C-alpha positions in Angstrom: 85.3 87.5 112.0 84.4 90.9 113.2 87.0 90.6 116.0 89.7 89.8 113.6 88.9 92.6 111.3 89.3 95.2 114.2 92.5 93.6 115.3 93.8 93.9 111.8 92.9 97.6 111.6 94.5 98.2 115.0 97.9 96.6 114.0 97.6 98.7 110.9 97.4 101.9 112.7 100.2 101.0 114.9 102.4 100.4 112.1 101.3 103.5 110.4 101.9 105.4 113.7 105.2 103.6 113.9 106.2 104.7 110.5 105.6 108.4 110.9 107.8 111.2 112.2 106.8 113.2 115.2 108.0 117.1 115.7 107.7 118.1 119.3 107.5 121.8 119.9 108.9 123.6 122.7 105.6 124.4 124.0 105.0 120.7 124.1 102.8 120.1 121.1 103.5 117.0 119.2 102.8 117.0 115.6 102.6 113.7 113.6 104.5 114.5 110.2 106.4 113.4 107.2 109.8 115.5 107.3 110.6 116.6 103.8 113.4 118.9 104.2 115.3 121.0 107.1 116.7 124.3 106.0 119.0 126.6 108.3 115.7 128.3 109.5 112.8 125.9 108.7 111.4 122.3 109.3 109.3 121.7 106.2 106.8 118.9 106.5 103.4 117.4 105.6 100.9 116.0 108.2 100.9 112.5 108.5 97.2 112.2 108.6 97.0 114.3 105.3 100.1 113.4 103.3 98.7 114.5 100.2 98.1 117.9 101.7 99.6 121.3 101.7 103.3 121.6 102.5 103.8 123.1 106.1 106.9 124.8 107.4 108.0 125.8 111.4 110.7 127.7 112.4 113.2 125.7 114.0 113.8 127.9 117.0 110.1 126.9 117.9 110.8 123.0 117.8 112.4 121.2 120.6 113.0 117.9 118.9 112.1 115.4 115.9 111.5 111.9 116.3 111.8 110.2 112.9 109.9 107.2 111.8 113.2 104.9 112.3 113.5 106.1 116.0 116.4 108.3 115.6 115.7 111.5 117.6 117.1 115.0 116.6 116.9 117.8 119.4 116.9 121.1 117.7 118.6 123.0 120.6 120.2 126.3 119.4 123.7 126.2 119.8 124.7 129.4 122.4 126.2 132.0 120.9 130.0 132.7 121.8 130.1 135.6 123.9 132.3 138.2 122.7 135.5 138.6 124.4 135.6 141.6 126.8 137.3 144.6 125.4 139.3 146.8 127.6 138.0 150.2 127.5 139.9 152.9 125.7 141.5 155.6 127.6 139.8 158.8 127.1 141.9 161.1 124.6 143.5 164.0 126.9 142.2 167.1 126.4 144.6 169.5 124.8 144.2 173.1 125.4 144.5 175.1 122.2 145.4 178.6 122.6 142.7 181.0 121.5 143.6 182.6 118.3 144.7 186.3 118.7 141.7 188.4 118.1 141.8 191.3 115.4 142.0 194.6 116.9 139.2 196.7 116.3 140.1 199.6 114.0 140.2 202.8 115.7 137.4 205.4 114.8 138.0 207.5 112.1 139.5 210.7 113.0 139.8 213.6 110.4 142.9 215.5 111.2 142.3 219.4 110.1 145.7 221.0 111.3 146.8 223.2 108.5 147.2 226.7 107.0 144.1 228.9 106.6 143.7 232.0 104.4 140.7 234.2 103.6 139.0 237.5 103.9 137.2 239.4 106.5 134.3 242.0 106.1 134.1 244.6 108.9 130.9 246.5 109.1 130.9 250.2 109.2 131.7 251.2 113.0 134.6 252.3 115.3 136.8 249.5 114.1 136.6 250.7 110.2 137.2 254.4 111.4 140.1 253.1 113.5 141.6 251.1 110.4 141.4 254.1 108.2 143.0 256.5 110.9 145.9 254.1 111.8 146.4 252.2 109.0 144.8 254.4 105.9 142.8 251.3 105.2 140.5 252.1 102.2 138.4 249.0 102.3 136.3 247.3 105.1 137.5 243.9 103.5 141.0 242.7 104.8 143.0 239.5 104.1 143.5 237.0 106.8 146.4 234.2 107.0 146.8 231.8 109.9 147.1 228.2 111.0 144.2 225.9 112.5 145.2 223.6 115.3 142.6 220.9 116.1 142.2 218.4 118.7 139.3 215.9 118.7 138.0 215.2 122.1 135.6 212.2 121.6 134.1 210.2 118.6 130.8 208.7 118.7 130.5 205.9 116.3 127.8 206.8 113.5 127.7 210.1 115.4 129.4 213.3 115.8 132.8 214.0 116.7 133.8 216.7 119.3 136.3 219.2 118.4 138.6 221.8 120.0 140.2 224.3 117.6 142.7 227.1 117.9 143.0 229.4 115.3 145.4 232.2 115.1 145.4 234.8 112.5 147.1 237.9 111.0 144.7 240.1 108.9 145.2 243.5 107.0 148.7 242.6 105.3 147.3 243.7 101.9 146.4 247.4 103.2 150.0 247.2 105.2 148.2 246.6 108.7 149.2 244.0 111.1 146.2 242.9 113.1 146.5 239.6 114.9 143.7 237.7 116.3 143.0 234.4 117.9 140.0 232.2 118.5 139.5 229.2 120.7 136.6 227.0 119.2 134.4 224.2 120.5 132.3 222.3 118.3 130.7 219.3 116.6 131.5 217.7 113.3 129.2 215.1 111.6 130.0 212.0 109.3 129.4 214.0 106.4 132.1 216.6 107.1 129.9 219.5 108.2 130.9 221.3 111.5 129.4 223.9 113.9 131.3 225.7 116.6 131.5 228.6 118.8 134.1 230.2 121.5 136.0 233.3 122.4 137.7 235.5 120.2 140.4 238.2 120.9 141.7 240.8 118.6 142.9 244.5 118.5 139.1 245.5 118.7 138.8 243.7 122.0 137.1 240.5 122.9 134.1 238.7 121.7 132.5 235.5 120.7 132.8 233.8 117.4 130.2 231.7 115.7 131.6 229.4 112.9 129.8 227.1 110.3 131.8 224.9 107.9 132.3 222.0 105.7 134.9 220.1 103.7 135.7 218.8 100.3 138.2 216.2 99.8 140.2 215.1 96.3 142.2 212.0 97.1 144.1 212.2 100.4 143.9 216.1 100.5 141.1 217.9 102.5 139.8 221.3 101.9 137.8 223.0 104.5 135.7 225.9 104.1 134.5 228.1 107.1 132.1 231.0 107.6 132.5 232.8 110.9 130.8 235.8 112.6 132.2 237.9 115.4 129.4 240.2 116.5 130.5 243.6 118.1 128.9 247.1 118.7 132.2 248.5 116.9 131.3 246.9 113.9 130.6 243.0 113.3 133.3 241.0 111.4 132.3 238.2 108.8 134.9 235.9 107.6 135.3 233.5 104.9 138.2 231.1 105.5 139.9 228.5 103.2 142.3 225.9 103.6 143.9 222.5 103.0 145.7 219.7 104.7 146.7 215.9 104.0 144.1 213.8 105.5 145.1 211.5 108.3 143.7 209.1 110.7 
């Protein structure tokens, strides 16, 4: 009797084993299962020894084969992906040289031109020169008029700094007293950005030669420039103090 019961149980187990699905993974593991569903990515099943248990899933790429209870085998080998066709390399674009755009010219440093007429007065201190004027020209006053012209040349210009100048100034004095007293000065000096200037140089006149020292500035109205200068010519025959004015059209 016991042998018959044991034989029946073995036969039943063989039937159950034959009626189950088997999942064979790529690592060789075999899982008795009941396949529920195959999705594009998953194999969904329940374990054969626990058909009422939880639903389990495994990725298809981990499964080598499914053997169904009816004996059908489904090998889940991934399809080889089609290799992309080789693409011929595109030729590198030719380098096209573009001419550099013309660079704007730097503006020339500002140059203030002071060429123009000059007029003013000269005061002569008591001495040999005033006596000579009185004797030869009957001059009754130590103050004489001056008329002339200023010629200016700028020899250098420092950006943000002073400008170097050379000036030649011929004058005719004493016309108001009937005298003709020519003089000329050659000045070397500096002018700042504010218009202030300082210079010195040789002077020649009927009184002889000497050295002239000058200080000046300027005023501007529109494009018209009005320079004002004060000059001193020291001399043992009588020092001369001159105050000169002028105007010119300002240019670069």
